[in-house]
C-alpha positions as protocol buffer text, in pm:
chain_id: "A"
residue {
  index: 1
  type: UNK
  ca { x: 93 y: -688 z: 1593 }
}
residue {
  index: 2
  type: UNK
  ca { x: 149 y: -313 z: 1606 }
}
residue {
  index: 3
  type: UNK
  ca { x: -143 y: -75 z: 1559 }
}
residue {
  index: 4
  type: UNK
  ca { x: -145 y: 13 z: 1185 }
}
residue {
  index: 5
  type: UNK
  ca { x: -185 y: 380 z: 1275 }
}
residue {
  index: 6
  type: UNK
  ca { x: 131 y: 368 z: 1482 }
}
residue {
  index: 7
  type: UNK
  ca { x: 314 y: 177 z: 1220 }
}
residue {
  index: 8
  type: UNK
  ca { x: 248 y: 436 z: 954 }
}
residue {
  index: 9
  type: UNK
  ca { x: 340 y: 718 z: 1188 }
}
residue {
  index: 10
  type: UNK
  ca { x: 679 y: 592 z: 1294 }
}
residue {
  index: 11
  type: UNK
  ca { x: 770 y: 427 z: 957 }
}
residue {
  index: 12
  type: UNK
  ca { x: 744 y: 747 z: 763 }
}
residue {
  index: 13
  type: UNK
  ca { x: 1018 y: 907 z: 959 }
}
residue {
  index: 14
  type: UNK
  ca { x: 847 y: 1244 z: 883 }
}
residue {
  index: 15
  type: UNK
  ca { x: 689 y: 1436 z: 1167 }
}
residue {
  index: 16
  type: UNK
  ca { x: 331 y: 1551 z: 1170 }
}
residue {
  index: 17
  type: UNK
  ca { x: 413 y: 1891 z: 1314 }
}
residue {
  index: 18
  type: UNK
  ca { x: 606 y: 2068 z: 1035 }
}
residue {
  index: 19
  type: UNK
  ca { x: 564 y: 1759 z: 818 }
}
residue {
  index: 20
  type: UNK
  ca { x: 632 y: 1961 z: 491 }
}
residue {
  index: 21
  type: UNK
  ca { x: 950 y: 2099 z: 643 }
}
residue {
  index: 22
  type: UNK
  ca { x: 1061 y: 1742 z: 726 }
}
residue {
  index: 23
  type: UNK
  ca { x: 1015 y: 1641 z: 370 }
}
residue {
  index: 24
  type: UNK
  ca { x: 1229 y: 1939 z: 258 }
}
residue {
  index: 25
  type: UNK
  ca { x: 1504 y: 1839 z: 499 }
}
residue {
  index: 26
  type: UNK
  ca { x: 1494 y: 1483 z: 367 }
}
residue {
  index: 27
  type: UNK
  ca { x: 1525 y: 1616 z: 17 }
}
residue {
  index: 28
  type: UNK
  ca { x: 1816 y: 1832 z: 109 }
}
residue {
  index: 29
  type: UNK
  ca { x: 1998 y: 1535 z: 256 }
}
residue {
  index: 30
  type: UNK
  ca { x: 1952 y: 1331 z: -68 }
}
residue {
  index: 31
  type: UNK
  ca { x: 2260 y: 1306 z: -285 }
}
residue {
  index: 32
  type: UNK
  ca { x: 2333 y: 1106 z: -601 }
}
residue {
  index: 33
  type: UNK
  ca { x: 2706 y: 1003 z: -591 }
}
residue {
  index: 34
  type: UNK
  ca { x: 2939 y: 779 z: -779 }
}
residue {
  index: 35
  type: UNK
  ca { x: 3094 y: 564 z: -496 }
}
residue {
  index: 36
  type: UNK
  ca { x: 3147 y: 200 z: -402 }
}
residue {
  index: 37
  type: UNK
  ca { x: 2837 y: 54 z: -239 }
}
residue {
  index: 38
  type: UNK
  ca { x: 3000 y: 4 z: 95 }
}
residue {
  index: 39
  type: UNK
  ca { x: 3111 y: 381 z: 99 }
}
residue {
  index: 40
  type: UNK
  ca { x: 2771 y: 535 z: 67 }
}
residue {
  index: 41
  type: UNK
  ca { x: 2669 y: 753 z: 356 }
}
residue {
  index: 42
  type: UNK
  ca { x: 2308 y: 800 z: 484 }
}
residue {
  index: 43
  type: UNK
  ca { x: 2102 y: 973 z: 217 }
}
residue {
  index: 44
  type: UNK
  ca { x: 2337 y: 890 z: -62 }
}
residue {
  index: 45
  type: UNK
  ca { x: 2253 y: 670 z: -362 }
}
residue {
  index: 46
  type: UNK
  ca { x: 2374 y: 575 z: -713 }
}
residue {
  index: 47
  type: UNK
  ca { x: 2155 y: 587 z: -1011 }
}
residue {
  index: 48
  type: UNK
  ca { x: 2252 y: 455 z: -1357 }
}
residue {
  index: 49
  type: UNK
  ca { x: 1943 y: 336 z: -1553 }
}
residue {
  index: 50
  type: UNK
  ca { x: 2130 y: 375 z: -1880 }
}
residue {
  index: 51
  type: UNK
  ca { x: 2321 y: 54 z: -1785 }
}
residue {
  index: 52
  type: UNK
  ca { x: 2002 y: -145 z: -1869 }
}
residue {
  index: 53
  type: UNK
  ca { x: 1730 y: 67 z: -2028 }
}
residue {
  index: 54
  type: UNK
  ca { x: 1455 y: -191 z: -2036 }
}
residue {
  index: 55
  type: UNK
  ca { x: 1337 y: -529 z: -1880 }
}
residue {
  index: 56
  type: UNK
  ca { x: 1197 y: -680 z: -1568 }
}
residue {
  index: 57
  type: UNK
  ca { x: 1278 y: -483 z: -1246 }
}
residue {
  index: 58
  type: UNK
  ca { x: 1358 y: -650 z: -915 }
}
residue {
  index: 59
  type: UNK
  ca { x: 1439 y: -478 z: -584 }
}
residue {
  index: 60
  type: UNK
  ca { x: 1665 y: -632 z: -310 }
}
residue {
  index: 61
  type: UNK
  ca { x: 1673 y: -490 z: 37 }
}
residue {
  index: 62
  type: UNK
  ca { x: 1988 y: -601 z: 222 }
}
residue {
  index: 63
  type: UNK
  ca { x: 1922 y: -576 z: 603 }
}
residue {
  index: 64
  type: UNK
  ca { x: 2285 y: -621 z: 724 }
}
residue {
  index: 65
  type: UNK
  ca { x: 2407 y: -364 z: 485 }
}
residue {
  index: 66
  type: UNK
  ca { x: 2119 y: -117 z: 497 }
}
residue {
  index: 67
  type: UNK
  ca { x: 2121 y: -95 z: 119 }
}
residue {
  index: 68
  type: UNK
  ca { x: 1853 y: -122 z: -148 }
}
residue {
  index: 69
  type: UNK
  ca { x: 1971 y: -263 z: -476 }
}
residue {
  index: 70
  type: UNK
  ca { x: 1771 y: -215 z: -794 }
}
residue {
  index: 71
  type: UNK
  ca { x: 1815 y: -448 z: -1092 }
}
residue {
  index: 72
  type: UNK
  ca { x: 1668 y: -424 z: -1435 }
}
residue {
  index: 73
  type: UNK
  ca { x: 1706 y: -709 z: -1678 }
}
residue {
  index: 74
  type: UNK
  ca { x: 1943 y: -868 z: -1424 }
}
residue {
  index: 75
  type: UNK
  ca { x: 2175 y: -564 z: -1426 }
}
residue {
  index: 76
  type: UNK
  ca { x: 2215 y: -349 z: -1122 }
}
residue {
  index: 77
  type: UNK
  ca { x: 2126 y: 9 z: -1208 }
}
residue {
  index: 78
  type: UNK
  ca { x: 2090 y: 171 z: -866 }
}
residue {
  index: 79
  type: UNK
  ca { x: 2190 y: 136 z: -497 }
}
residue {
  index: 80
  type: UNK
  ca { x: 2069 y: 343 z: -211 }
}
residue {
  index: 81
  type: UNK
  ca { x: 2116 y: 364 z: 162 }
}
residue {
  index: 82
  type: UNK
  ca { x: 1803 y: 289 z: 367 }
}
residue {
  index: 83
  type: UNK
  ca { x: 1669 y: 238 z: 721 }
}
residue {
  index: 84
  type: UNK
  ca { x: 1477 y: -79 z: 806 }
}
residue {
  index: 85
  type: UNK
  ca { x: 1316 y: -194 z: 1127 }
}
residue {
  index: 86
  type: UNK
  ca { x: 1492 y: -148 z: 1462 }
}
residue {
  index: 87
  type: UNK
  ca { x: 1532 y: -438 z: 1706 }
}
residue {
  index: 88
  type: UNK
  ca { x: 1202 y: -538 z: 1844 }
}
residue {
  index: 89
  type: UNK
  ca { x: 1025 y: -414 z: 1531 }
}
residue {
  index: 90
  type: UNK
  ca { x: 1225 y: -586 z: 1265 }
}
residue {
  index: 91
  type: UNK
  ca { x: 1141 y: -563 z: 889 }
}
residue {
  index: 92
  type: UNK
  ca { x: 1008 y: -907 z: 772 }
}
residue {
  index: 93
  type: UNK
  ca { x: 1229 y: -1098 z: 539 }
}
residue {
  index: 94
  type: UNK
  ca { x: 1117 y: -1301 z: 238 }
}
residue {
  index: 95
  type: UNK
  ca { x: 963 y: -1235 z: -111 }
}
residue {
  index: 96
  type: UNK
  ca { x: 701 y: -964 z: -149 }
}
residue {
  index: 97
  type: UNK
  ca { x: 536 y: -803 z: -447 }
}
residue {
  index: 98
  type: UNK
  ca { x: 419 y: -434 z: -469 }
}
residue {
  index: 99
  type: UNK
  ca { x: 52 y: -431 z: -378 }
}
residue {
  index: 100
  type: UNK
  ca { x: -25 y: -60 z: -422 }
}
residue {
  index: 101
  type: UNK
  ca { x: 156 y: 257 z: -535 }
}
residue {
  index: 102
  type: UNK
  ca { x: 76 y: 608 z: -426 }
}
residue {
  index: 103
  type: UNK
  ca { x: 322 y: 894 z: -509 }
}
residue {
  index: 104
  type: UNK
  ca { x: 155 y: 1145 z: -271 }
}
residue {
  index: 105
  type: UNK
  ca { x: 30 y: 905 z: -6 }
}
residue {
  index: 106
  type: UNK
  ca { x: -91 y: 1054 z: 332 }
}
residue {
  index: 107
  type: UNK
  ca { x: -234 y: 838 z: 608 }
}
residue {
  index: 108
  type: UNK
  ca { x: -597 y: 866 z: 642 }
}
residue {
  index: 109
  type: UNK
  ca { x: -585 y: 746 z: 996 }
}
residue {
  index: 110
  type: UNK
  ca { x: -286 y: 937 z: 1133 }
}
residue {
  index: 111
  type: UNK
  ca { x: -354 y: 1304 z: 1086 }
}
residue {
  index: 112
  type: UNK
  ca { x: -252 y: 1313 z: 728 }
}
residue {
  index: 113
  type: UNK
  ca { x: 105 y: 1199 z: 788 }
}
residue {
  index: 114
  type: UNK
  ca { x: 304 y: 1217 z: 453 }
}
residue {
  index: 115
  type: UNK
  ca { x: 455 y: 890 z: 309 }
}
residue {
  index: 116
  type: UNK
  ca { x: 597 y: 1009 z: -21 }
}
residue {
  index: 117
  type: UNK
  ca { x: 646 y: 768 z: -316 }
}
residue {
  index: 118
  type: UNK
  ca { x: 490 y: 481 z: -126 }
}
residue {
  index: 119
  type: UNK
  ca { x: 524 y: 128 z: -267 }
}
residue {
  index: 120
  type: UNK
  ca { x: 318 y: -93 z: -36 }
}
residue {
  index: 121
  type: UNK
  ca { x: 446 y: -445 z: 41 }
}
residue {
  index: 122
  type: UNK
  ca { x: 191 y: -565 z: 301 }
}
residue {
  index: 123
  type: UNK
  ca { x: -162 y: -443 z: 386 }
}
residue {
  index: 124
  type: UNK
  ca { x: -54 y: -432 z: 751 }
}
residue {
  index: 125
  type: UNK
  ca { x: 167 y: -129 z: 696 }
}
residue {
  index: 126
  type: UNK
  ca { x: 514 y: -232 z: 558 }
}
residue {
  index: 127
  type: UNK
  ca { x: 620 y: -34 z: 257 }
}
residue {
  index: 128
  type: UNK
  ca { x: 904 y: 131 z: 70 }
}
residue {
  index: 129
  type: UNK
  ca { x: 885 y: 511 z: 89 }
}
residue {
  index: 130
  type: UNK
  ca { x: 1081 y: 833 z: 166 }
}
residue {
  index: 131
  type: UNK
  ca { x: 1181 y: 892 z: 529 }
}
residue {
  index: 132
  type: UNK
  ca { x: 1447 y: 979 z: 773 }
}
residue {
  index: 133
  type: UNK
  ca { x: 1777 y: 795 z: 737 }
}
residue {
  index: 134
  type: UNK
  ca { x: 1990 y: 805 z: 1059 }
}
residue {
  index: 135
  type: UNK
  ca { x: 2241 y: 554 z: 927 }
}
residue {
  index: 136
  type: UNK
  ca { x: 2102 y: 247 z: 1121 }
}
residue {
  index: 137
  type: UNK
  ca { x: 1773 y: 48 z: 1152 }
}
residue {
  index: 138
  type: UNK
  ca { x: 1523 y: 285 z: 1300 }
}
residue {
  index: 139
  type: UNK
  ca { x: 1178 y: 216 z: 1157 }
}
residue {
  index: 140
  type: UNK
  ca { x: 900 y: 8 z: 1291 }
}
residue {
  index: 141
  type: UNK
  ca { x: 913 y: -232 z: 987 }
}
residue {
  index: 142
  type: UNK
  ca { x: 903 y: -6 z: 680 }
}
residue {
  index: 143
  type: UNK
  ca { x: 1202 y: 58 z: 445 }
}
residue {
  index: 144
  type: UNK
  ca { x: 1290 y: 426 z: 442 }
}
residue {
  index: 145
  type: UNK
  ca { x: 1461 y: 571 z: 146 }
}
residue {
  index: 146
  type: UNK
  ca { x: 1609 y: 914 z: 44 }
}
residue {
  index: 147
  type: UNK
  ca { x: 1335 y: 1123 z: -104 }
}
residue {
  index: 148
  type: UNK
  ca { x: 1485 y: 1165 z: -453 }
}
residue {
  index: 149
  type: UNK
  ca { x: 1577 y: 808 z: -475 }
}
residue {
  index: 150
  type: UNK
  ca { x: 1216 y: 700 z: -376 }
}
residue {
  index: 151
  type: UNK
  ca { x: 1090 y: 928 z: -641 }
}
residue {
  index: 152
  type: UNK
  ca { x: 1295 y: 774 z: -914 }
}
residue {
  index: 153
  type: UNK
  ca { x: 1233 y: 418 z: -791 }
}
residue {
  index: 154
  type: UNK
  ca { x: 859 y: 483 z: -791 }
}
residue {
  index: 155
  type: UNK
  ca { x: 891 y: 557 z: -1165 }
}
residue {
  index: 156
  type: UNK
  ca { x: 1046 y: 215 z: -1223 }
}
residue {
  index: 157
  type: UNK
  ca { x: 815 y: -15 z: -1021 }
}
residue {
  index: 158
  type: UNK
  ca { x: 475 y: -148 z: -1090 }
}
residue {
  index: 159
  type: UNK
  ca { x: 208 y: -346 z: -897 }
}
residue {
  index: 160
  type: UNK
  ca { x: 360 y: -690 z: -892 }
}
residue {
  index: 161
  type: UNK
  ca { x: 731 y: -590 z: -897 }
}
residue {
  index: 162
  type: UNK
  ca { x: 919 y: -843 z: -672 }
}
residue {
  index: 163
  type: UNK
  ca { x: 1083 y: -697 z: -364 }
}
residue {
  index: 164
  type: UNK
  ca { x: 1325 y: -950 z: -187 }
}
residue {
  index: 165
  type: UNK
  ca { x: 1410 y: -850 z: 172 }
}
residue {
  index: 166
  type: UNK
  ca { x: 1701 y: -1064 z: 282 }
}
residue {
  index: 167
  type: UNK
  ca { x: 1998 y: -1114 z: 516 }
}
residue {
  index: 168
  type: UNK
  ca { x: 2217 y: -1221 z: 222 }
}
residue {
  index: 169
  type: UNK
  ca { x: 2156 y: -1236 z: -148 }
}
residue {
  index: 170
  type: UNK
  ca { x: 2326 y: -1281 z: -489 }
}
residue {
  index: 171
  type: UNK
  ca { x: 2306 y: -1070 z: -788 }
}
residue {
  index: 172
  type: UNK
  ca { x: 2043 y: -1183 z: -1046 }
}
residue {
  index: 173
  type: UNK
  ca { x: 2183 y: -1447 z: -1288 }
}
residue {
  index: 174
  type: UNK
  ca { x: 2036 y: -1530 z: -1629 }
}
residue {
  index: 175
  type: UNK
  ca { x: 1910 y: -1893 z: -1649 }
}
residue {
  index: 176
  type: UNK
  ca { x: 1759 y: -2073 z: -1942 }
}
residue {
  index: 177
  type: UNK
  ca { x: 1509 y: -2344 z: -1872 }
}
residue {
  index: 178
  type: UNK
  ca { x: 1438 y: -2597 z: -2143 }
}
residue {
  index: 179
  type: UNK
  ca { x: 1071 y: -2646 z: -2061 }
}
residue {
  index: 180
  type: UNK
  ca { x: 782 y: -2397 z: -2062 }
}
residue {
  index: 181
  type: UNK
  ca { x: 791 y: -2354 z: -1688 }
}
residue {
  index: 182
  type: UNK
  ca { x: 828 y: -2678 z: -1500 }
}
residue {
  index: 183
  type: UNK
  ca { x: 763 y: -2930 z: -1770 }
}
residue {
  index: 184
  type: UNK
  ca { x: 924 y: -3056 z: -2091 }
}
residue {
  index: 185
  type: UNK
  ca { x: 746 y: -3009 z: -2414 }
}
residue {
  index: 186
  type: UNK
  ca { x: 802 y: -3076 z: -2783 }
}
residue {
  index: 187
  type: UNK
  ca { x: 1015 y: -2818 z: -2970 }
}
residue {
  index: 188
  type: UNK
  ca { x: 728 y: -2728 z: -3197 }
}
residue {
  index: 189
  type: UNK
  ca { x: 494 y: -2664 z: -2901 }
}
residue {
  index: 190
  type: UNK
  ca { x: 773 y: -2475 z: -2723 }
}
residue {
  index: 191
  type: UNK
  ca { x: 824 y: -2240 z: -3015 }
}
residue {
  index: 192
  type: UNK
  ca { x: 444 y: -2173 z: -3037 }
}
residue {
  index: 193
  type: UNK
  ca { x: 411 y: -2097 z: -2672 }
}
residue {
  index: 194
  type: UNK
  ca { x: 713 y: -1874 z: -2660 }
}
residue {
  index: 195
  type: UNK
  ca { x: 572 y: -1675 z: -2958 }
}
residue {
  index: 196
  type: UNK
  ca { x: 245 y: -1646 z: -2763 }
}
residue {
  index: 197
  type: UNK
  ca { x: 434 y: -1531 z: -2447 }
}
residue {
  index: 198
  type: UNK
  ca { x: 641 y: -1273 z: -2630 }
}
residue {
  index: 199
  type: UNK
  ca { x: 314 y: -1125 z: -2773 }
}
residue {
  index: 200
  type: UNK
  ca { x: 195 y: -1042 z: -2414 }
}
residue {
  index: 201
  type: UNK
  ca { x: 286 y: -712 z: -2251 }
}
residue {
  index: 202
  type: UNK
  ca { x: 487 y: -681 z: -1928 }
}
residue {
  index: 203
  type: UNK
  ca { x: 299 y: -541 z: -1618 }
}
residue {
  index: 204
  type: UNK
  ca { x: 500 y: -224 z: -1635 }
}
residue {
  index: 205
  type: UNK
  ca { x: 318 y: -154 z: -1965 }
}
residue {
  index: 206
  type: UNK
  ca { x: -30 y: -211 z: -1818 }
}
residue {
  index: 207
  type: UNK
  ca { x: -251 y: 93 z: -1745 }
}
residue {
  index: 208
  type: UNK
  ca { x: -196 y: 232 z: -1395 }
}
residue {
  index: 209
  type: UNK
  ca { x: -515 y: 435 z: -1352 }
}
residue {
  index: 210
  type: UNK
  ca { x: -752 y: 309 z: -1094 }
}
residue {
  index: 211
  type: UNK
  ca { x: -1034 y: 101 z: -1260 }
}
residue {
  index: 212
  type: UNK
  ca { x: -849 y: 61 z: -1586 }
}
residue {
  index: 213
  type: UNK
  ca { x: -855 y: -286 z: -1757 }
}
residue {
  index: 214
  type: UNK
  ca { x: -546 y: -488 z: -1659 }
}
residue {
  index: 215
  type: UNK
  ca { x: -433 y: -848 z: -1720 }
}
residue {
  index: 216
  type: UNK
  ca { x: -386 y: -1078 z: -1430 }
}
residue {
  index: 217
  type: UNK
  ca { x: -64 y: -1094 z: -1231 }
}
residue {
  index: 218
  type: UNK
  ca { x: 56 y: -1453 z: -1192 }
}
residue {
  index: 219
  type: UNK
  ca { x: 302 y: -1611 z: -952 }
}
residue {
  index: 220
  type: UNK
  ca { x: 405 y: -1967 z: -876 }
}
residue {
  index: 221
  type: UNK
  ca { x: 529 y: -2093 z: -541 }
}
residue {
  index: 222
  type: UNK
  ca { x: 715 y: -2425 z: -513 }
}
residue {
  index: 223
  type: UNK
  ca { x: 765 y: -2568 z: -159 }
}
residue {
  index: 224
  type: UNK
  ca { x: 1011 y: -2848 z: -112 }
}
residue {
  index: 225
  type: UNK
  ca { x: 874 y: -2911 z: 239 }
}
residue {
  index: 226
  type: UNK
  ca { x: 520 y: -2959 z: 100 }
}
residue {
  index: 227
  type: UNK
  ca { x: 616 y: -3102 z: -231 }
}
residue {
  index: 228
  type: UNK
  ca { x: 353 y: -2876 z: -373 }
}
residue {
  index: 229
  type: UNK
  ca { x: 316 y: -2606 z: -637 }
}
residue {
  index: 230
  type: UNK
  ca { x: 78 y: -2322 z: -582 }
}
residue {
  index: 231
  type: UNK
  ca { x: -49 y: -2091 z: -861 }
}
residue {
  index: 232
  type: UNK
  ca { x: -148 y: -1740 z: -747 }
}
residue {
  index: 233
  type: UNK
  ca { x: -331 y: -1496 z: -963 }
}
residue {
  index: 234
  type: UNK
  ca { x: -394 y: -1141 z: -843 }
}
residue {
  index: 235
  type: UNK
  ca { x: -317 y: -1263 z: -486 }
}
residue {
  index: 236
  type: UNK
  ca { x: -566 y: -1549 z: -503 }
}
residue {
  index: 237
  type: UNK
  ca { x: -472 y: -1916 z: -509 }
}
residue {
  index: 238
  type: UNK
  ca { x: -625 y: -2047 z: -833 }
}
residue {
  index: 239
  type: UNK
  ca { x: -456 y: -2398 z: -856 }
}
residue {
  index: 240
  type: UNK
  ca { x: -242 y: -2634 z: -656 }
}
residue {
  index: 241
  type: UNK
  ca { x: -73 y: -2966 z: -734 }
}
residue {
  index: 242
  type: UNK
  ca { x: 217 y: -3193 z: -676 }
}
residue {
  index: 243
  type: UNK
  ca { x: 573 y: -3066 z: -722 }
}
residue {
  index: 244
  type: UNK
  ca { x: 814 y: -3337 z: -839 }
}
residue {
  index: 245
  type: UNK
  ca { x: 1155 y: -3252 z: -702 }
}
residue {
  index: 246
  type: UNK
  ca { x: 1478 y: -3440 z: -801 }
}
residue {
  index: 247
  type: UNK
  ca { x: 1668 y: -3543 z: -477 }
}
residue {
  index: 248
  type: UNK
  ca { x: 1391 y: -3409 z: -244 }
}
residue {
  index: 249
  type: UNK
  ca { x: 1598 y: -3462 z: 63 }
}
residue {
  index: 250
  type: UNK
  ca { x: 1858 y: -3211 z: -52 }
}
residue {
  index: 251
  type: UNK
  ca { x: 1768 y: -2839 z: -6 }
}
residue {
  index: 252
  type: UNK
  ca { x: 1682 y: -2630 z: -299 }
}
residue {
  index: 253
  type: UNK
  ca { x: 1736 y: -2302 z: -121 }
}
residue {
  index: 254
  type: UNK
  ca { x: 1542 y: -1977 z: -139 }
}
residue {
  index: 255
  type: UNK
  ca { x: 1508 y: -1845 z: -497 }
}
residue {
  index: 256
  type: UNK
  ca { x: 1311 y: -1596 z: -691 }
}
residue {
  index: 257
  type: UNK
  ca { x: 1286 y: -1630 z: -1075 }
}
residue {
  index: 258
  type: UNK
  ca { x: 1151 y: -1351 z: -1277 }
}
residue {
  index: 259
  type: UNK
  ca { x: 1039 y: -1445 z: -1633 }
}
residue {
  index: 260
  type: UNK
  ca { x: 1191 y: -1246 z: -1921 }
}
residue {
  index: 261
  type: UNK
  ca { x: 1050 y: -1464 z: -2188 }
}
residue {
  index: 262
  type: UNK
  ca { x: 1183 y: -1611 z: -2517 }
}
residue {
  index: 263
  type: UNK
  ca { x: 1510 y: -1481 z: -2656 }
}
residue {
  index: 264
  type: UNK
  ca { x: 1616 y: -1499 z: -3024 }
}
residue {
  index: 265
  type: UNK
  ca { x: 1854 y: -1787 z: -3073 }
}
residue {
  index: 266
  type: UNK
  ca { x: 1777 y: -1940 z: -2737 }
}
residue {
  index: 267
  type: UNK
  ca { x: 1589 y: -2265 z: -2707 }
}
residue {
  index: 268
  type: UNK
  ca { x: 1397 y: -2234 z: -2385 }
}
residue {
  index: 269
  type: UNK
  ca { x: 1270 y: -1959 z: -2156 }
}
residue {
  index: 270
  type: UNK
  ca { x: 1503 y: -1700 z: -2003 }
}
residue {
  index: 271
  type: UNK
  ca { x: 1459 y: -1622 z: -1628 }
}
residue {
  index: 272
  type: UNK
  ca { x: 1641 y: -1387 z: -1393 }
}
residue {
  index: 273
  type: UNK
  ca { x: 1730 y: -1598 z: -1093 }
}
residue {
  index: 274
  type: UNK
  ca { x: 1795 y: -1443 z: -752 }
}
residue {
  index: 275
  type: UNK
  ca { x: 1918 y: -1654 z: -459 }
}
residue {
  index: 276
  type: UNK
  ca { x: 1855 y: -1517 z: -106 }
}
residue {
  index: 277
  type: UNK
  ca { x: 1837 y: -1611 z: 266 }
}
residue {
  index: 278
  type: UNK
  ca { x: 1735 y: -1453 z: 586 }
}
residue {
  index: 279
  type: UNK
  ca { x: 2059 y: -1566 z: 752 }
}
residue {
  index: 280
  type: UNK
  ca { x: 2355 y: -1330 z: 670 }
}
residue {
  index: 281
  type: UNK
  ca { x: 2601 y: -1621 z: 737 }
}
residue {
  index: 282
  type: UNK
  ca { x: 2422 y: -1882 z: 533 }
}
residue {
  index: 283
  type: UNK
  ca { x: 2560 y: -2007 z: 206 }
}
residue {
  index: 284
  type: UNK
  ca { x: 2351 y: -1918 z: -98 }
}
residue {
  index: 285
  type: UNK
  ca { x: 2224 y: -2216 z: -293 }
}
residue {
  index: 286
  type: UNK
  ca { x: 2275 y: -2273 z: -660 }
}
residue {
  index: 287
  type: UNK
  ca { x: 2018 y: -2086 z: -884 }
}
residue {
  index: 288
  type: UNK
  ca { x: 2018 y: -2380 z: -1113 }
}
residue {
  index: 289
  type: UNK
  ca { x: 1780 y: -2547 z: -852 }
}
residue {
  index: 290
  type: UNK
  ca { x: 1493 y: -2477 z: -1096 }
}
residue {
  index: 291
  type: UNK
  ca { x: 1622 y: -2760 z: -1317 }
}
residue {
  index: 292
  type: UNK
  ca { x: 1541 y: -3000 z: -1026 }
}
residue {
  index: 293
  type: UNK
  ca { x: 1179 y: -2921 z: -1025 }
}
residue {
  index: 294
  type: UNK
  ca { x: 874 y: -3030 z: -1226 }
}
residue {
  index: 295
  type: UNK
  ca { x: 500 y: -3002 z: -1173 }
}
residue {
  index: 296
  type: UNK
  ca { x: 246 y: -3280 z: -1219 }
}
residue {
  index: 297
  type: UNK
  ca { x: 88 y: -3272 z: -1572 }
}
residue {
  index: 298
  type: UNK
  ca { x: -256 y: -3177 z: -1423 }
}
residue {
  index: 299
  type: UNK
  ca { x: -109 y: -2845 z: -1315 }
}
residue {
  index: 300
  type: UNK
  ca { x: 80 y: -2760 z: -1627 }
}
residue {
  index: 301
  type: UNK
  ca { x: -214 y: -2608 z: -1813 }
}
residue {
  index: 302
  type: UNK
  ca { x: -303 y: -2378 z: -1515 }
}
residue {
  index: 303
  type: UNK
  ca { x: 61 y: -2245 z: -1520 }
}
residue {
  index: 304
  type: UNK
  ca { x: 104 y: -2221 z: -1892 }
}
residue {
  index: 305
  type: UNK
  ca { x: -222 y: -2028 z: -1946 }
}
residue {
  index: 306
  type: UNK
  ca { x: -119 y: -1766 z: -1691 }
}
residue {
  index: 307
  type: UNK
  ca { x: 238 y: -1711 z: -1808 }
}
residue {
  index: 308
  type: UNK
  ca { x: 342 y: -1350 z: -1884 }
}
residue {
  index: 309
  type: UNK
  ca { x: 671 y: -1147 z: -1897 }
}
residue {
  index: 310
  type: UNK
  ca { x: 744 y: -1049 z: -1543 }
}
residue {
  index: 311
  type: UNK
  ca { x: 575 y: -1354 z: -1391 }
}
residue {
  index: 312
  type: UNK
  ca { x: 738 y: -1464 z: -1061 }
}
residue {
  index: 313
  type: UNK
  ca { x: 839 y: -1823 z: -964 }
}
residue {
  index: 314
  type: UNK
  ca { x: 949 y: -1880 z: -602 }
}
residue {
  index: 315
  type: UNK
  ca { x: 1138 y: -2183 z: -487 }
}
residue {
  index: 316
  type: UNK
  ca { x: 1155 y: -2237 z: -112 }
}
residue {
  index: 317
  type: UNK
  ca { x: 1251 y: -2513 z: 133 }
}
residue {
  index: 318
  type: UNK
  ca { x: 980 y: -2382 z: 377 }
}
residue {
  index: 319
  type: UNK
  ca { x: 625 y: -2502 z: 397 }
}
residue {
  index: 320
  type: UNK
  ca { x: 385 y: -2289 z: 197 }
}
residue {
  index: 321
  type: UNK
  ca { x: 152 y: -2229 z: 485 }
}
residue {
  index: 322
  type: UNK
  ca { x: -100 y: -1942 z: 547 }
}
residue {
  index: 323
  type: UNK
  ca { x: 148 y: -1803 z: 801 }
}
residue {
  index: 324
  type: UNK
  ca { x: 428 y: -1772 z: 540 }
}
residue {
  index: 325
  type: UNK
  ca { x: 233 y: -1729 z: 222 }
}
residue {
  index: 326
  type: UNK
  ca { x: -82 y: -1523 z: 263 }
}
residue {
  index: 327
  type: UNK
  ca { x: -332 y: -1414 z: -4 }
}
residue {
  index: 328
  type: UNK
  ca { x: -395 y: -1147 z: -118 }
}
residue {
  index: 329
  type: UNK
  ca { x: -55 y: -1016 z: 4 }
}
residue {
  index: 330
  type: UNK
  ca { x: 153 y: -1278 z: -181 }
}
residue {
  index: 331
  type: UNK
  ca { x: 416 y: -1275 z: 93 }
}
residue {
  index: 332
  type: UNK
  ca { x: 659 y: -1560 z: 126 }
}
residue {
  index: 333
  type: UNK
  ca { x: 813 y: -1469 z: 457 }
}
residue {
  index: 334
  type: UNK
  ca { x: 1116 y: -1633 z: 617 }
}
residue {
  index: 335
  type: UNK
  ca { x: 1096 y: -1410 z: 921 }
}
residue {
  index: 336
  type: UNK
  ca { x: 746 y: -1276 z: 1027 }
}
residue {
  index: 337
  type: UNK
  ca { x: 636 y: -929 z: 1108 }
}
residue {
  index: 338
  type: UNK
  ca { x: 672 y: -802 z: 1469 }
}
């Protein structure tokens, strides 16, 4: 494991000597453009939040393409060039949630090194932040972004925003599940629960000030290998139980489902489903895999009580072990940190 001080130094891409000047140079290199995604040059990005003014946000980092895709309400609103981990210091792949935000972050252990618009993904030093973009993977694990893009992204994200780092991915697709989460219920109960869910606020609307009263962030991880469901609240495992999977010998793939909630005229809950894989050559699994999964009745109450708009549900073929799913990070890694 790299020394955290060294990780923060290299990952920023901003030198300590003349650090302010480096930030200025990075800002000068930033450029919002209207181009095809593949045609973006280092430092360029697209930004069209008007395409989807509201809804849950998800961020996907594409390692092969060196691109960061931002989706809101399952609509892509922005794409940016980036620089991820170089060979020997690769950026870990998998599902992360933003753990901490600091717009004017400076390292307390590395001579006040600047890390503008920092969205932390792991406590060991992996983050999204502004930095140098040479046009190829060059960091020691972090995801470097154009300074202006990082500033705008910082304004969209919240603690708990899902970030998927992948070798291949699909665009989010809307999916309606007939049950509450992973169980079937009577229609009358469904309508009552959906009304309760829609009355709750999304984490983006929770107070951001340190020490302010906040609701609890909930996530559910379903492992086909373990046939288990794990409920995580604020990074702590609060409940576990059996996962009942139809055709359990058939893969379900790697998926992230972000809960939108109830929608008028729709019987069921609306999710934004994202398929991803660490292997760029692998075929993406059907996002409808959620319909193959149920939880044991004993676990239903723990899940239902913690549901909120923006809740994350992860399906994986991998074991849900401490090495791949670690509290309080809530990291489901398909490739570990170097």
